[in-house]
N, C-alpha and C positions, 0 to 999 in steps of 0.2 A: 190687705188685711182686714178682716171684718172686725165688729166691735167685740166678739169674745176672744179673737187673736191679740185685739191692742189690749185687753183687760188682763190678758195673762202675762204680756209683755212688761205692763206696767207692774203688776205685783212683784214678779222676778225682779225687776229695776229696783223696787223700794226695799224688797229682802236683801238684795246684794248691797243697799245702801245701809242697813241697819247691821248686817254682817261686819261691813267695813267699819262701823263706828265701834262696835263692839271691840275690834282688833287695834284700830286707831282711833280713840275717842277724838271728837271733834273740838278743835280749839280755836279760841279768839282770833279772828285776824290780826287784830291789835296787839295784845300783850302774850298771847300764847296760853292763857288761862282756860282751863275746861268751860264748855258752853255745851248748851242742850242740842244746836245744830251746828251744821258745818257751814262755812260761808259767812259767819254772823260776828258780832261783837259781843263780847261780855257787857254786864250793866254800866261798869265803871268807864270802859272805854266809850260805849254809847253816849253817856252823859258828858263826856268830856269833848265831842265833836260840836264844832261851832258851825251848824247851819246858817246858811244866808236864806233869810227869808224877808217878807214885807214888814214894813215900809222899806222901800230901795227905790234908788232911781231909775226912771223908766228908762233910760237909754241904757247905762253899764252896770246897772244893778247894785251900785254901791249902796249898802244900808244906811237908812237914815235912822236917827234918834227916834223921832216921832213921824207921824203920818202928815206928808205935807202936799198930799193929793195924787190922783191915778197918774198924772202926765208930768209931775215934778221931775226937774233936772237936777242933779249935782253941780256945784259950782266949776268943777273939774270939766264936765260935758259941754257946761254953757260956753267956757273958755275956749275950749278945744274938743270939738266934736268927735266921735269915734271914726275912722274910716270906714267902717261898716255897719249895719243895722243894731240891733239891742246885743247885749252882753250878759249872760247869767251864768253864775257858777253857782255849784250845790253847798260848798262848804268854804270856812277859812283855811289856809294853807299856815298852819300854826303846830305847835310842839305836840298837839293831841292828834293831828291829822296826818303829819308828816311820816313817821314810822309807817302808817298804813300805805300811804301811799308811794312811798319809796321801795317797800317792799314789794307792791303791786307791780312798779314800773322797772325796778332794777332786781327784784329777788325771786323773779319766777312764781310770784306769788298770783297768779292768773285766776285761781278759785275767788279773789275778790271782786272779779269783773260783775257779775249779777248784782251784787249788794252795791256797789259802787255806781253803776248803770241806773238803779232804781233811784238812787238818790238824784242823778243827773235828770233823769226823766221827769221828776215831780218839780224840781227848779227850773226846768225848761219847757213844760207842758205849754206855755202858750207858743213858743218858737216852733215846737215840733208839731202844733196843731196846725200850721201855716206852711209848713216846709213840704217840699218837693223830694228834696234829696238829704242825705245825712253824709258826711263826708269826714274822714279824719285827716289832721296835720300828717303829712307823710315823714318818714323816716328815709335817710339815705340807705341805699342798699347796702354800703359795707355796715353800717349802724345797726341795720336790720339783721344781718347776718350773725353780727357778735351776740346780739341782743336776743334772737330769734323770735322776736313777735315786736309789734308795735302796739304799745298801751293804749293808744289814741284809736287803734283799729278796731281792738277787741270791745271797747266801751261802745263805739259807733255801731258796732255789730248787734250788740245787746239792746242800743236804744232802737234799733229799726226793728228789733222785734216786740219790743215794748209798744211802739208808737205806731208801729203799720208803716212806717215811711221808709222808702228803698235806701238802704245802706250802701253805698260806692267805696269800698275801701281803696280803691286806686284811682279815684277821681283826679288827683293832684301827684306830680312827681317830684322828688327834691332831687333836682339835677345837680347839685353840687354839695360836698359834704362841708359842712360849717362847724366852726369850732364851739364848744359848749356856751351858751348863753349865760351861764352861771355867774361867773365873775365880770360880766360886760356892764356898762353904765347903759342908762336908755337910750343913748345917740350910738353907742357900739354895738347895741343890740340890733339897731334897725340896719345900720351898715353890714352886719354881720350875714344878714338874711336877704338883703336886697339883690332880686334877681334870682334867688336861690330856688324857685319853685315854677312849676309849669303844669298847663293842662296837658294830660294825657291825650294822645291820639284817640279820636273814635269815641270821644264822652263830651258830648253837646250839652252845655248848659244854657243856651241862650232863652231867655223868657222865664228859667226856673228859680225858685227861691231855695238856696241851700244853708244849712247848718253845719257848720265847721264846727268838730270835736276835739277838744285839745284836754290834756290832763291838767296842767297848771298854769294859770294865766298870772302872768308879772307885770310887764310893762305892754303886753301886745303888740309886740314887734313881728313875732311868728304870723299870728294870726291875720294882723293887718296886711302883711305881704301875699298870704294865702287868698286873702279877700280880693287883693287888688286884681291878683290873675284871673279870677271867677268874673270879676265885675268887667274888666276889658274885655273876657270871652263873651259876655251878653248876659250873665246871670241878672236876675231881676232883682234878687236881693239877696246878700249875705250876712248871715247872723250866727254868733258864736256861743256855743254852750261848752263850758269847763268843767272839770271836776272839782277843782279848787282855786282859789285866788289868793294872791299876796296882797295883803292890806295893812298898812302902818296901823300902830296901836290906836294913834288918835282918830282913825277912819272907822273904827268898828263902834 
């Protein structure tokens, strides 16, 4: 298709979007109020989002109350270094972000993916700039069948388009179904996912730098287990980029 044909296609698509907006006015992804454009937040919801920005721990990205230097580590990372490289998350998992994330994760609100991935791309710009591959934390096949989509895979695909880094949605497999992590302790979460992941056949990672994508980082047990699989397979480095992160009030 030539430039003329592409221009016509773009105008037709734009006209279709405008028509759809007339029939079904765009709504805020957070609260449902009317907004100017689809896939966005209203002003009130936007102001409520707790974005995680510098200054932060050089390793885990935990926010600091004041600038402590580019290579400063938080006390937790000094005492117990991460089992992978750096961790970055875009927003705090709190009362403001929770409805948006749960709607995206469980409520078929997949239209939120571009907005959320954009937040992640900014938060993880350094990680993505040095990556060879982007891979999502996988769902077990039965959970994927029930949910119909893997929210981490949708984010990884969008991040691939934004960064130019190759996204591999099936790099890892979840070889056994694990109970929900929600009610488990830190130790229970680690036991729950131990041995649950494997590198898919025909997906070499030796010498490559991989960014793992997940939706919510809590204790890190799931991504740590995924990272161990990749590092044992020869990955040069594994780092983690999450949409949201759970932090205690005193850590914010």
